GUNULUM-604843 format. One record per atom (N, C-alpha, C): x, z, y; atom name. Coordinates in Angstrom, 2 decimals, padded with zeros to 5 digits. Atoms other than C-alpha are relative to their C-alpha. Layout:
% GUNULUM-604843
+---------+---------+---------+------+
:      xx :      zz :      yy : atom :
+---------+---------+---------+------+
:       X :       Z :       Y :   CA :
...
+---------+---------+---------+------+
% end
This chain:
% GUNULUM-604843
+---------+---------+---------+------+
:      xx :      zz :      yy : atom :
+---------+---------+---------+------+
: -000.30 : -000.11 :  001.18 :    N :
:  082.48 :  062.64 :  078.67 :   CA :
:  001.45 :  000.99 :  000.33 :    C :
: -001.20 : -000.50 : -000.04 :    N :
:  085.38 :  065.14 :  078.22 :   CA :
:  000.73 : -000.06 : -000.98 :    C :
: -000.42 :  000.19 :  001.40 :    N :
:  088.07 :  064.94 :  076.06 :   CA :
:  001.16 :  001.50 :  000.34 :    C :
: -001.32 : -001.18 : -000.39 :    N :
:  090.36 :  068.60 :  075.52 :   CA :
:  000.68 :  000.28 : -001.38 :    C :
: -001.20 :  000.24 :  001.55 :    N :
:  093.60 :  068.48 :  073.06 :   CA :
:  000.67 :  001.65 :  000.53 :    C :
: -000.73 : -000.79 : -000.17 :    N :
:  095.25 :  071.19 :  072.46 :   CA :
:  000.69 :  000.10 : -001.52 :    C :
: -000.33 : -000.43 :  001.33 :    N :
:  097.59 :  072.75 :  069.57 :   CA :
:  002.28 : -000.64 :  000.37 :    C :
: -001.09 :  000.90 : -000.65 :    N :
:  100.89 :  071.16 :  071.20 :   CA :
:  000.74 :  001.66 :  000.12 :    C :
: -000.93 : -001.54 : -000.58 :    N :
:  104.29 :  073.96 :  071.78 :   CA :
:  001.23 : -000.39 : -000.68 :    C :
: -001.65 :  000.31 :  000.26 :    N :
:  107.94 :  074.28 :  070.81 :   CA :
: -000.20 :  000.11 : -001.56 :    C :
: -000.06 : -000.05 :  001.11 :    N :
:  108.76 :  074.09 :  067.25 :   CA :
:  001.22 : -000.87 : -000.39 :    C :
: -001.00 :  000.91 :  000.55 :    N :
:  112.06 :  073.36 :  065.36 :   CA :
:  000.04 : -000.89 : -000.59 :    C :
:  000.21 :  001.84 :  000.76 :    N :
:  113.06 :  070.08 :  063.89 :   CA :
: -000.41 :  000.60 : -001.81 :    C :
:  000.74 :  000.06 :  001.28 :    N :
:  111.56 :  069.99 :  060.33 :   CA :
: -001.02 :  001.17 :  000.04 :    C :
:  001.31 : -000.11 : -000.24 :    N :
:  108.65 :  072.16 :  061.82 :   CA :
: -001.35 : -000.54 : -000.50 :    C :
:  001.16 :  000.34 : -000.43 :    N :
:  105.06 :  071.38 :  061.87 :   CA :
: -000.60 :  000.41 :  000.80 :    C :
:  000.98 : -000.74 : -001.63 :    N :
:  102.31 :  071.59 :  064.69 :   CA :
: -001.40 : -001.32 : -000.74 :    C :
:  001.12 :  000.84 :  000.56 :    N :
:  098.66 :  070.36 :  064.14 :   CA :
: -000.98 :  000.39 :  001.26 :    C :
:  000.49 :  000.25 : -001.25 :    N :
:  097.18 :  068.94 :  067.28 :   CA :
: -001.83 : -000.02 : -000.14 :    C :
:  001.47 : -000.47 : -000.52 :    N :
:  093.08 :  069.18 :  068.42 :   CA :
: -000.21 : -000.50 :  000.95 :    C :
:  000.43 :  000.19 : -000.93 :    N :
:  091.36 :  066.79 :  070.08 :   CA :
: -001.77 :  000.06 :  000.09 :    C :
:  001.95 :  000.29 :  000.30 :    N :
:  087.26 :  067.39 :  070.63 :   CA :
: -000.41 : -000.66 :  001.72 :    C :
:  000.62 :  000.67 : -001.24 :    N :
:  085.30 :  065.50 :  073.14 :   CA :
: -001.90 :  001.11 : -000.12 :    C :
:  000.37 : -000.25 : -000.82 :    N :
:  082.65 :  066.71 :  074.81 :   CA :
: -001.37 : -000.72 :  000.86 :    C :
:  000.75 :  000.87 : -001.12 :    N :
:  079.66 :  065.43 :  076.92 :   CA :
: -000.77 : -000.71 : -000.32 :    C :
:  001.10 :  001.18 :  000.31 :    N :
:  076.72 :  062.45 :  077.12 :   CA :
:  000.67 : -000.55 : -000.95 :    C :
: -001.03 :  000.93 :  001.19 :    N :
:  077.93 :  060.97 :  073.65 :   CA :
: -001.32 :  000.19 : -000.89 :    C :
:  000.97 :  000.49 :  000.75 :    N :
:  075.85 :  058.72 :  072.13 :   CA :
:  000.31 : -000.39 : -001.42 :    C :
: -000.64 :  000.23 :  000.97 :    N :
:  078.36 :  057.76 :  069.42 :   CA :
:  001.06 : -000.13 : -000.35 :    C :
: -001.31 :  000.14 :  000.03 :    N :
:  082.12 :  057.88 :  068.50 :   CA :
:  000.50 : -001.36 : -001.08 :    C :
: -000.80 :  000.99 :  001.41 :    N :
:  084.06 :  054.83 :  066.75 :   CA :
:  001.44 :  000.56 :  000.23 :    C :
: -001.27 : -000.28 :  000.68 :    N :
:  087.73 :  054.73 :  066.90 :   CA :
: -000.10 :  001.51 :  001.03 :    C :
: -001.01 : -000.82 : -000.56 :    N :
:  090.07 :  058.10 :  067.70 :   CA :
:  001.54 :  000.00 : -000.02 :    C :
: -001.45 : -000.13 :  000.78 :    N :
:  093.26 :  058.38 :  067.48 :   CA :
:  001.05 :  000.53 :  001.24 :    C :
: -000.88 : -000.33 : -000.58 :    N :
:  096.26 :  059.44 :  068.89 :   CA :
:  001.50 : -000.65 :  000.75 :    C :
: -001.39 :  001.13 : -000.50 :    N :
:  099.25 :  058.23 :  071.42 :   CA :
:  001.05 :  001.26 :  000.74 :    C :
: -000.79 : -000.57 : -000.76 :    N :
:  102.37 :  059.49 :  072.90 :   CA :
:  000.88 : -000.09 :  001.02 :    C :
: -000.96 :  000.02 : -000.71 :    N :
:  104.88 :  059.67 :  075.60 :   CA :
:  000.89 :  000.42 :  000.29 :    C :
: -001.42 : -001.08 : -000.36 :    N :
:  108.43 :  060.89 :  075.89 :   CA :
:  000.19 : -000.57 :  001.45 :    C :
: -000.31 : -000.23 : -001.12 :    N :
:  109.95 :  061.20 :  078.85 :   CA :
:  000.98 : -000.99 :  000.58 :    C :
: -000.36 :  001.81 : -000.33 :    N :
:  111.38 :  057.28 :  080.61 :   CA :
: -000.91 : -000.75 : -001.20 :    C :
:  000.48 :  001.05 :  001.19 :    N :
:  109.34 :  055.70 :  077.66 :   CA :
: -001.45 : -000.03 :  000.41 :    C :
:  001.56 :  000.26 : -000.01 :    N :
:  105.98 :  053.95 :  077.71 :   CA :
: -000.84 :  000.64 : -001.00 :    C :
:  000.44 : -000.31 :  001.22 :    N :
:  103.69 :  055.25 :  075.89 :   CA :
: -001.02 : -000.29 : -000.87 :    C :
:  000.15 :  001.28 :  001.23 :    N :
:  102.62 :  054.22 :  072.31 :   CA :
: -001.08 :  001.15 : -001.09 :    C :
:  001.11 : -000.03 :  000.61 :    N :
:  100.38 :  054.33 :  069.75 :   CA :
:  000.58 :  001.27 : -001.48 :    C :
: -000.39 : -000.67 :  001.38 :    N :
:  100.58 :  057.29 :  066.60 :   CA :
: -000.82 : -000.24 : -001.30 :    C :
:  001.41 :  000.38 :  001.11 :    N :
:  097.22 :  056.82 :  065.04 :   CA :
: -001.02 :  000.21 :  000.02 :    C :
:  001.08 : -000.21 : -000.31 :    N :
:  094.21 :  056.16 :  064.97 :   CA :
: -000.71 : -000.47 : -001.78 :    C :
:  000.91 : -000.29 :  001.11 :    N :
:  091.07 :  056.84 :  062.79 :   CA :
: -001.39 : -000.82 : -000.28 :    C :
:  001.10 :  000.76 : -000.53 :    N :
:  088.09 :  054.63 :  062.69 :   CA :
: -001.19 :  001.07 : -000.55 :    C :
:  001.12 : -000.51 : -000.17 :    N :
:  084.42 :  056.01 :  062.36 :   CA :
: -000.33 :  000.25 : -001.38 :    C :
:  000.05 :  000.19 :  001.62 :    N :
:  084.70 :  055.65 :  058.46 :   CA :
:  000.83 :  000.11 : -000.50 :    C :
: -001.16 : -000.40 :  000.53 :    N :
:  087.94 :  056.94 :  058.17 :   CA :
:  001.13 : -000.35 : -000.55 :    C :
: -001.39 :  000.53 :  000.19 :    N :
:  090.13 :  054.58 :  057.80 :   CA :
:  001.20 :  000.00 :  001.10 :    C :
: -001.46 : -000.34 : -001.15 :    N :
:  093.66 :  054.91 :  059.55 :   CA :
:  000.54 : -000.28 : -000.21 :    C :
: -001.27 :  000.49 : -000.54 :    N :
:  096.42 :  053.65 :  060.97 :   CA :
:  001.18 :  001.05 :  000.55 :    C :
: -001.47 : -000.86 : -000.24 :    N :
:  100.09 :  054.82 :  061.26 :   CA :
:  000.88 : -001.05 :  000.65 :    C :
: -001.31 :  000.65 : -000.41 :    N :
:  102.73 :  053.68 :  063.66 :   CA :
:  001.14 :  000.15 : -001.13 :    C :
: -000.94 :  000.29 :  001.59 :    N :
:  105.70 :  052.79 :  061.36 :   CA :
:  000.86 :  001.39 :  000.07 :    C :
: -001.09 : -001.18 : -000.16 :    N :
:  107.91 :  056.03 :  062.72 :   CA :
: -000.51 :  000.64 : -000.47 :    C :
:  000.37 : -001.37 :  000.86 :    N :
:  105.61 :  058.12 :  061.32 :   CA :
: -000.08 :  000.37 : -001.33 :    C :
: -000.39 : -000.99 :  000.71 :    N :
:  106.60 :  057.75 :  058.10 :   CA :
: -000.57 :  001.04 : -001.06 :    C :
:  000.28 : -000.83 :  001.31 :    N :
:  104.57 :  059.22 :  055.91 :   CA :
: -000.20 :  001.62 :  000.57 :    C :
: -000.03 : -001.80 : -000.33 :    N :
:  104.74 :  062.68 :  057.98 :   CA :
: -000.82 :  000.32 :  000.85 :    C :
:  000.66 : -000.80 : -000.67 :    N :
:  101.79 :  062.91 :  060.05 :   CA :
: -001.41 :  000.17 : -000.72 :    C :
:  000.95 :  000.43 :  000.60 :    N :
:  098.17 :  062.73 :  058.90 :   CA :
: -001.10 :  000.32 :  000.91 :    C :
:  001.14 :  000.42 : -001.18 :    N :
:  095.13 :  061.68 :  061.59 :   CA :
: -001.32 :  000.57 : -001.20 :    C :
:  001.36 : -000.24 :  000.62 :    N :
:  091.73 :  063.34 :  060.50 :   CA :
: -001.56 :  000.17 :  000.83 :    C :
:  000.95 : -000.27 : -001.11 :    N :
:  088.05 :  063.68 :  062.62 :   CA :
: -000.69 :  000.88 : -001.00 :    C :
:  001.38 : -001.08 :  000.31 :    N :
:  085.15 :  066.29 :  062.36 :   CA :
: -001.21 : -001.21 :  000.64 :    C :
:  000.92 :  000.56 : -000.93 :    N :
:  082.14 :  063.49 :  063.41 :   CA :
: -001.24 :  000.86 :  000.29 :    C :
:  001.44 : -000.86 : -000.58 :    N :
:  079.70 :  066.20 :  063.54 :   CA :
:  000.32 :  000.83 :  001.25 :    C :
: -000.78 : -000.96 : -000.97 :    N :
:  082.39 :  068.41 :  066.02 :   CA :
:  000.38 : -000.96 :  000.66 :    C :
: -000.22 :  001.12 : -001.10 :    N :
:  083.28 :  064.77 :  067.92 :   CA :
:  001.49 :  000.61 :  000.31 :    C :
: -000.89 : -000.55 :  000.11 :    N :
:  086.39 :  066.19 :  066.88 :   CA :
:  001.59 : -000.90 : -000.57 :    C :
: -001.35 :  000.50 :  000.78 :    N :
:  090.40 :  064.61 :  065.99 :   CA :
:  000.82 :  000.45 : -000.40 :    C :
: -001.07 : -001.25 :  000.25 :    N :
:  093.28 :  066.51 :  064.57 :   CA :
:  000.77 : -001.32 : -000.50 :    C :
: -001.58 :  000.64 : -000.11 :    N :
:  096.71 :  065.15 :  064.32 :   CA :
:  001.02 :  001.11 : -000.90 :    C :
: -001.10 : -000.57 :  000.93 :    N :
:  098.89 :  067.02 :  061.34 :   CA :
:  000.73 : -000.76 : -000.07 :    C :
: -001.21 :  000.94 : -000.51 :    N :
:  102.08 :  066.53 :  062.39 :   CA :
:  001.39 :  000.93 : -001.22 :    C :
: -001.08 : -000.70 :  000.94 :    N :
:  104.99 :  067.91 :  059.26 :   CA :
:  001.36 : -000.81 :  000.53 :    C :
: -001.85 : -000.09 : -000.03 :    N :
:  109.31 :  067.44 :  059.11 :   CA :
: -000.32 : -001.00 :  001.60 :    C :
: -000.41 :  000.41 : -001.15 :    N :
:  109.13 :  067.07 :  063.11 :   CA :
:  001.60 : -000.16 :  000.13 :    C :
: -001.40 :  000.07 : -000.11 :    N :
:  112.42 :  065.60 :  064.27 :   CA :
: -000.40 :  000.03 :  001.81 :    C :
: -000.34 :  000.04 : -001.67 :    N :
:  113.50 :  065.83 :  068.34 :   CA :
: -000.58 : -001.01 :  000.30 :    C :
:  000.06 :  001.48 : -000.40 :    N :
:  112.79 :  062.36 :  068.72 :   CA :
: -001.64 : -000.15 :  000.11 :    C :
:  001.67 :  000.11 : -000.23 :    N :
:  109.03 :  063.37 :  068.56 :   CA :
: -000.38 :  000.62 :  001.25 :    C :
:  000.35 : -000.68 : -001.14 :    N :
:  109.18 :  065.35 :  071.42 :   CA :
: -000.54 : -000.86 :  001.07 :    C :
:  000.82 :  000.98 : -000.83 :    N :
:  106.55 :  063.92 :  073.79 :   CA :
: -001.19 :  000.51 :  000.54 :    C :
:  001.70 : -000.57 : -000.18 :    N :
:  103.16 :  064.41 :  075.64 :   CA :
: -000.41 : -000.38 : -001.34 :    C :
:  000.97 :  000.24 :  001.08 :    N :
:  100.48 :  063.89 :  073.12 :   CA :
: -001.21 : -000.71 :  000.74 :    C :
:  000.90 : -000.20 : -001.16 :    N :
:  097.97 :  062.65 :  074.51 :   CA :
: -001.58 : -000.85 : -001.37 :    C :
:  000.94 :  000.47 :  001.24 :    N :
:  094.23 :  061.70 :  072.36 :   CA :
: -000.56 : -000.91 :  000.72 :    C :
:  001.50 :  000.86 : -000.20 :    N :
:  091.66 :  059.02 :  073.01 :   CA :
: -001.09 : -000.47 : -001.19 :    C :
:  001.45 :  000.32 :  001.28 :    N :
:  088.19 :  058.30 :  071.89 :   CA :
: -000.93 : -001.10 :  000.70 :    C :
:  000.66 :  000.97 : -000.59 :    N :
:  086.24 :  055.31 :  072.05 :   CA :
: -001.51 :  000.24 : -000.25 :    C :
:  001.42 : -000.35 :  000.55 :    N :
:  082.27 :  056.45 :  072.87 :   CA :
: -000.77 : -001.26 :  000.30 :    C :
:  001.00 :  000.81 :  000.11 :    N :
:  079.65 :  054.15 :  072.49 :   CA :
: -001.10 :  000.25 :  000.68 :    C :
:  001.84 : -000.29 : -000.79 :    N :
:  076.73 :  054.00 :  074.82 :   CA :
: -001.04 : -000.27 : -000.22 :    C :
:  001.71 :  000.66 :  001.26 :    N :
:  073.17 :  053.91 :  073.71 :   CA :
: -000.39 : -001.32 :  000.77 :    C :
: -000.11 :  001.47 :  000.09 :    N :
:  072.94 :  050.82 :  075.71 :   CA :
:  001.42 : -001.29 : -000.13 :    C :
: -001.26 :  000.95 :  000.13 :    N :
:  076.00 :  049.13 :  074.57 :   CA :
:  001.01 : -000.21 :  000.50 :    C :
: -001.14 : -000.10 : -000.43 :    N :
:  079.29 :  048.98 :  075.04 :   CA :
:  000.85 :  001.33 : -000.09 :    C :
: -000.67 : -001.27 :  000.39 :    N :
:  082.39 :  051.50 :  074.47 :   CA :
:  000.98 : -000.11 :  001.50 :    C :
: -001.43 : -000.60 : -001.51 :    N :
:  084.39 :  053.41 :  077.09 :   CA :
:  000.96 :  000.74 : -000.86 :    C :
: -001.22 : -000.79 :  001.09 :    N :
:  087.41 :  055.02 :  075.85 :   CA :
:  000.63 :  000.51 :  001.25 :    C :
: -000.42 : -001.07 : -000.89 :    N :
:  088.46 :  058.11 :  077.64 :   CA :
:  001.32 :  000.63 : -000.73 :    C :
: -000.95 : -000.69 :  000.41 :    N :
:  091.45 :  059.95 :  077.59 :   CA :
: -000.09 :  001.59 :  000.42 :    C :
:  000.27 : -001.67 :  000.27 :    N :
:  092.39 :  063.51 :  076.72 :   CA :
:  001.17 :  000.77 :  001.10 :    C :
: -001.43 : -000.65 : -000.79 :    N :
:  095.29 :  065.57 :  079.00 :   CA :
:  001.04 :  000.12 : -000.28 :    C :
: -000.97 : -000.13 :  000.24 :    N :
:  097.54 :  065.48 :  077.02 :   CA :
:  000.58 :  001.43 : -000.89 :    C :
: -000.55 : -001.44 :  000.21 :    N :
:  099.34 :  068.42 :  075.44 :   CA :
:  001.77 : -000.33 : -000.66 :    C :
: -001.45 : -000.03 :  000.40 :    N :
:  103.36 :  068.71 :  074.85 :   CA :
:  000.13 :  000.62 : -001.09 :    C :
: -000.57 :  000.14 :  001.46 :    N :
:  104.94 :  068.44 :  071.53 :   CA :
:  001.91 :  000.47 :  000.19 :    C :
: -001.42 : -000.43 : -000.06 :    N :
:  108.71 :  070.02 :  072.08 :   CA :
:  000.57 :  000.47 : -001.38 :    C :
: -000.42 : -000.61 :  001.40 :    N :
:  110.89 :  070.08 :  068.76 :   CA :
:  001.89 : -000.26 :  000.68 :    C :
: -001.42 : -000.44 : -000.48 :    N :
:  114.36 :  071.74 :  069.52 :   CA :
:  000.40 :  000.89 : -000.62 :    C :
: -000.55 : -001.38 :  000.08 :    N :
:  116.61 :  074.15 :  067.96 :   CA :
:  000.62 :  000.85 :  001.05 :    C :
+---------+---------+---------+------+
% end
C-alpha cells in the first residue's frame, strides 16, 4: 500500500490550502483516515481524523478552520485548511488504517507535504 500526499506549499497568513492523500495498492477496505503534522523541533501531532462513516475529530487548535473529508470510492482523504496562521507551518502527513482481508488493521503513513505560512 502506498500513500501519495500533495497540495502543500507557501501561503500567506489568512490564506487557504487543500491537501489530498490517495491510497493505492492491495486494499481490502479502509477504516480511519487522518492528518497529522510535525513542526520543526516538535513532535508529530494529530490534526484531524475521519471514520469510514464520516465521523470527524479535530484537534483543539483547528478551531473550525479546517475540514477533513474523504472519498471512499477513490481511497482519498482531504484536508481543506482556511485562515492559516504562521503556527500552522509544518510537514503534514496522512495516515490510513487499511483493513486486511483476513482481519486486522495496518496503519500506513504518507510521505508528508510541507505547508509554510508566511508573509
